N, C-alpha and C positions, 0 to 999 in steps of 0.2 A: 627617511633615515635608515629604515630596515634594509632597503635596496642598496644604499650606500655601504652599509656595514657588510652586507653579503659580498659586494663588489671588492671591498678592501680585503676580506678574508680570502676571496678567490685569487686576488693579485698576490697576496702573501704566500699562499700555497704554491702558486706557479713559480714564485721566485726561489723556493727551497728545492734542492735536488731531491727527486723522488726515486725510490727503489722500484725497479721493474716488477710487475706481477710475476714474471718468470725470473727465477733466481739467476744471478750472473754466473758465468764461468769464472773459475779462479785458477791462476797460474802463480805458484809460489816458488821463486828461485832463491835458493839458499846456498851461498858460496862458502867454501871452507877456507878459513884463515885469511880472508881478504880484509885489509886494513881500511880505515876511514879515508886515507889519502891515496888509495891505490887506483882510483878511477877519475876520469875527467870531471864529472859533475861535482866532485868533492875536492878539486884542486890539483889533481895530477896533470902535469903538462908534458910528461915524458912518454907515457903509454897512450896509444891511440885507442879511444873508446867511442867511436862515432855513434854507435847504436844506443849506448847508455846516455850519451850527451843528448841525443834526440829524445830518449825516454824522459829525461829530466825536463826538457823543454815542453813536453806534452803532458807532464804529470807533476807530482809534488815530491820535493826533497824533505826528509825528516832529519834534523841536525842533532836531536837528542834522543836517538833511538838506541836502546840498550839490549845487549845480549849478555853473555857471561864470559869468564876468562878462557874457558876451554870447551871442548867438543860435546861430550855426551850431556853435560848439564844444560848446555844451551838448547839442544834438541829436545830435552825433556820440557823445558820452559815453552818452547814453540808448540810442541804437540799437545801439551796438557793445559796450557794457560796458567800454569802454576810455577812458583819458584821451585828449583830442583830439590831443595831441602824438604819441601812438603811431600814430594813424591819419592824421596829417598834415592835419587840418582846422583852418584858422585861425579867428580870432574870428568874422568875418562874410563870407559869400559874397554877391556882387552879380550883377546881370543880365549883366555882362560877364565873369564868372568862367569860366575854362576847366577848373576842377577841381570835384570832388565826391566823394562816397563811392565807394570802390573796389569794383568788382564782386567782388573776392576777400574782402571783409569779409562777415561773417555778422551779419545784423540780428536784433533781437528777433522780428520777423515771420517770418523764415526759421526761427528756432529753433522757434517755435510751429507753423508750417505743417508742419514735419517730423512733428508729432504729430497732424496732421489738422485743424488749426484753419482756419476761414475767416477771412480777414484784410482789414481796410480801414483806410486812412489818410484822415482827413477834416480838412482845415485846412492850416496852414502847414508846409511840409516843410523847406526851407532847408538841404538837404544837396546842392545842385546841381540846376539847373533844366533842364539839357540832357538829352536822352532817356536816355542810359546811367545817369543818376543818379536818375531819378524813382522814386517808391515802387513802381510796378508792376514795376520791374526789381530790387527788393530785398525781395521777400517779401510784398508786398501784392497781393491779388487785384484790388483796385480803389482808385482815388484820386479825391478831390474836394476842391479847395481852391486856395489860392494858393501858388506855388512858393517864395516868399521873403517878406521883410517888406513890410508894406503901405505903407511910405513910399517904396518904390522905383519902378521903371519897368517897361516891357516890354523884352524882348530883341528889338529891331526886326528883327534878322537871322534869328534861329533859331526864333521863335515859330511854332507850327503851329496854324492856326485851323481849327476844325471847319467843315464845310460849312454847318451851321445856327447858327454862332456868333452870339450876340446882341451887336450893337454898340450902345453907349449913348452918350448925351451928344453926338450928332452924329458919332461916330467911325465910321471905315470901315477896312478892312484897309490901304488905301493910306496913310491918315493915320497909322495905327498904326506902319507901317513907316517913315514919313518922320521921325518925331520921338518920342523917349523923354520922356515927361512925368512929372515927379515926383509921387508919391502916386497914380499911375494904373497899377494892376497887373492882370494877367490872372487870371481864374478858370478852372481847368482841370478836366477830367474825363478820367482816364487820362492820355494824353500830348498832348491837344489843348486849345486854349483854346476855351471854350464861352461866355464872356462877357467883353467888354472895353469900358470898364474895369469891373472888378468893383464891384457895388453893395455897398460896405462896410457900410452901415447895416443890411443884412439878413443879413450873414454868420453871426452867431451863431445866428440863427433857422434859417437854412438848414443849417448844420452840424448843428444839433440834430435837425432833421427827417430829415436823411440818416442820422444815428446811429440814431434810433428805427426807421426803415425797415429798416436793415440788421439790427438786433437782431430785429425781428419776422420777417424773412425767413430768419434763421439761428437761430431759437429752439431748434432741435434740437441745436445746438452741436456741438463747442465753437467759440467765436468769439473773435477778438481785435479790439477797436476801439481804434485809436490816434487820439485827438482833440486835435491840437495847435491850439488856438484862435488866431485872428488877434489878438484883443483880449487885453490892453489896451495893445498897442503903438500908438504914435502913427502916423498920425492917428487919434484916438479916434473911435469911432462907436457908435451904438446905434439900435435900431429905434424907430419912432414909439411903440410900446407902452411903451418904457422911457425915452426921451429926455425930460429935464427932470423926471423923477420922483424922483430921489434927493436926498439932502441934501449931496451932495459933487460937484456939477457933472457934466460929461460922463464923467469917470472913474468916478464913483460909479454913473452910469447903466449904463455898460458892465459894471462888476463885478456889479451887481444882475441884469443880464441873463444873465451867466455863471452866477450862482447859480440863476436860473430854469432854465437849461439843465441843470444838475446835477439839479435836482428833477424835470425832465421825464424824464430818463434813468432815474433811480431809480424813478419811478412806473411806467415801462414794464417794468423788470425785475420789479417786484412783480406787475404785472398778468399777466405771462407766467409767473409762478411760477419765475423764474430767480434770484431774489434771493439765496437761500442757496447757490447754486453759481456766484456771480459775484464775483470780486475787482475792486473799483473803487479806482483810485489817482488822487489829485488832487494836482498840484504845479505848479511854475512853472519856466521856463527860466533865469531870472537875476533879480537884484534889481530893485527898483522903479525905473522910469524917471520916472514922474509921481507915483506914489503913495508909500506909507509902507514904509520898511524897519525901523521901530521894532520892538524896542529896540536894533537894531544900528547900528553906524557905517557910513557910506558907502551908495552906491546902485549902480545898474547901471553896469558898466564898471570897477569897482574890485574888488580882492581883500580889502578889508575885509569883515567878515561880512555887512553889509547888501547887498553886491553879489552874494553867492553863497549865503547861507544862505536856504533857501526854505521856504514853507509846504508841508507834506506831510500828507495824510490818506490812510489806507488803511482799507477796510471790506470784510469778508467774514464775514457772520453765521455764528456757530457755530464759526468758526476764529480770527478776530481778536477778542480780548476787547473788549467795548464800553466806551467812555468811558475809555480808557487813554492814557497818554503814554509815549513812548520817547525818552530823552535820549542814546542811543548814537549814535556817528558812523555815518552812512549817506549815501547819495547816489544820483543818477540813474545812475551807473556800476554800481550794484548791481542795477538792475532786470532786466537780461538774465539774469545767473546765477540770480537769485531765481525768475523766471518759468520758466526752464529746469528748475529743481528741482521747482517746483510742478506743472509739466506732464509731468514725467518724461522730459524731452528731454536729449540729450547737449549739452555745451558745445561751442562752436566748436573746431576743431583748431588753435588758435593762442592766443597769450597774451591773457588777459582780465584787466583790472585790478580789476574789481568783484568782490564776494563775495555769496554767497547769504545774504540777511538774513531768511529765512523764520523762523528761530528767534526773532528779535526781534519779528516780526509776531505770533507766537503767545504770546510772553512778553516784555514790555518790559523785564523785569529780567534777561533771559538775558545770558550773558557777551558782551562785545563781539565782533563779528564781524571788525572791523578797527579798529585803534587809530591809524592814520595816514591823513591826507588831504593830497593835493598840490593846490596852487592854481596854475593855469597862466594866463599872460597870453594875449591874442589872438595874440601872436607865437609861441605854443607854447613859452614858457619858464617854468620853475618860478619863481614869485615868492614863494611862501610854503609853509609846511608846518605842519600841525597834528599833534601827537602827544599823545594824551590831552587834558589841559586846556591844554597849552602850544601857543602858536601863534607861529611866527617868520616875520616878513616880511623877506626877504633884501634887498629894495629897496622904497622907499616907493611905494605904489600911485599911479598917475595915473588920472584918469577917462578910460577908453578911448573913451567916447562923447562927450566934450566937449573940443574943441580949445582953447577959451579956458581951460578949467580946467587942461589939460595945460600950457599956456604959463605960466600963473600959478604952478603948482606947480613947474615947472622953474626959474622965476626965483627963487622962494622958496628952493629947495634950493641955488641958487648962493650964497646967504648962509649959509655953513656955520656961522657963529657961532650963528645963531638956528634953523637948520634942518639939523641934521646928516644926512648921507647914510647913516649906519650902519644896522644892522639894528634892527628893532622887535620886541620880545618882549612877549607878553601872556599872562597867565593867564586863560583864558576863564571859569573857575569863579569867580574873584574879581573879574574885570573884563571882563564880557561885552561891554561897549560899546567896548573897546579904547581906553581913555582914558589909561592910564599905561604908558609904555614902561619895562619893568624889565630891559632887556638889560644895563645896566651892573651890576646887582646879581646877575645869574645868568649869568656868562660860561660856566660849565660847561654850562648848558642850551642856550645859544646854539651852542656848539661841537658838542654832540651832535645838535641838530636840523639844523644846517648840514651836518654830515657825512651824516646820513640823507638829506637832500634831494639832496645832490650825488650820492650813490651811486644813488639811485632815478632821478634824471634821466639819469645816465650809462647806466643799463640801458635806459631808454626810447629814448634816442638811438641806442644800439647796435642796438636791435631795432625801430627806427622803420619803419613800413610806409608806402608811398607812397599818395597820393590817387589817385582815378580822374582821367583827363585826356582832354580832347578838343581838337581844333584848330579 
């Protein structure tokens, strides 16, 4: 009997995906403003995404993967494993902002670097552009990219120009310091500006080349590549190789170039025989701005599902089962604790809101890791809560990125007869597009979710941590 028991235990262990003694490499691709319905694996039939289609066939799709309505708050969640309100990062930081990620926070990069990982950030950072907030101060060995959104300007006062900075379009340092020009942003390496204004048409190509170069130079591993792309945030751009080639305008061109980038990275991993020991994650920071959030309601800037539910693909041959789909609640706040578990690293010695979702990665039918998700506004307030299939909107969402839409919605809500200001309750299993408010029919569910949201928000406010700050 003892031999039989030992045999059964051995068979069970063999059937469960085991983590390698050597920590896996990680490539985290974080697209800007890509909607749920913008790529083939999530229903788009107009834009060609063959590499992402193959990615999905070889990995797992997450259909309830959450971010936030806008940029900086989403990156705060991703990097710290916490809701943005806990770490005091508002919706969007600007070139004049005096705050950023606090030095006391522990980022994903710092967690992995504690286990010997080489780390790099390539692309849009957007957690503070002043020196104390830059990636190289928060766990990344090197940084190459633009410090915030590509529709912004340069910080005329605090930008540090490299001695060999390339000035384009007739620009000089004196001109750069004299006037902040919209859509004219700096390209940085480390903490210095190396090109101004950045040639946005070539960013996707150059980010990809930088990624491939880093992977080749660190093939002995382990390494962590964080690739937060500038695209597809407006102003849209694509290289000459892709411009005008899609069937969906410049947005389609930019998406197809991002797909090419994914393919180039995957090809490099295979060439170097790193494929089976590399976890690749592909997702987006918030809902579609220009593209498609289908089949959800709303877009970027709202806490309807279209503003916060993101496409997410994960691939790790031999560990993540190919061609699978997970419908459990997950999100970018879960990335830090998940990678910590996979790398065998301890969690930060402070509250983390995310959860380890590795059990879902290895088995999409595994028990839920968390059953509750909070939806925050850019002002760091809880606006909605999801518990299982129920979602309660405590206040009607306004489009945070569109002042005209805000004014129109405010005017409409003033007419209480036609636009009540009460809560909105949706059953996402029965009504995923949030078309039928059933709050009146389920007062008990409204009360339960409201109490849960209030209790959780009160805990976060009580234990809220400050942002980093400069003068």
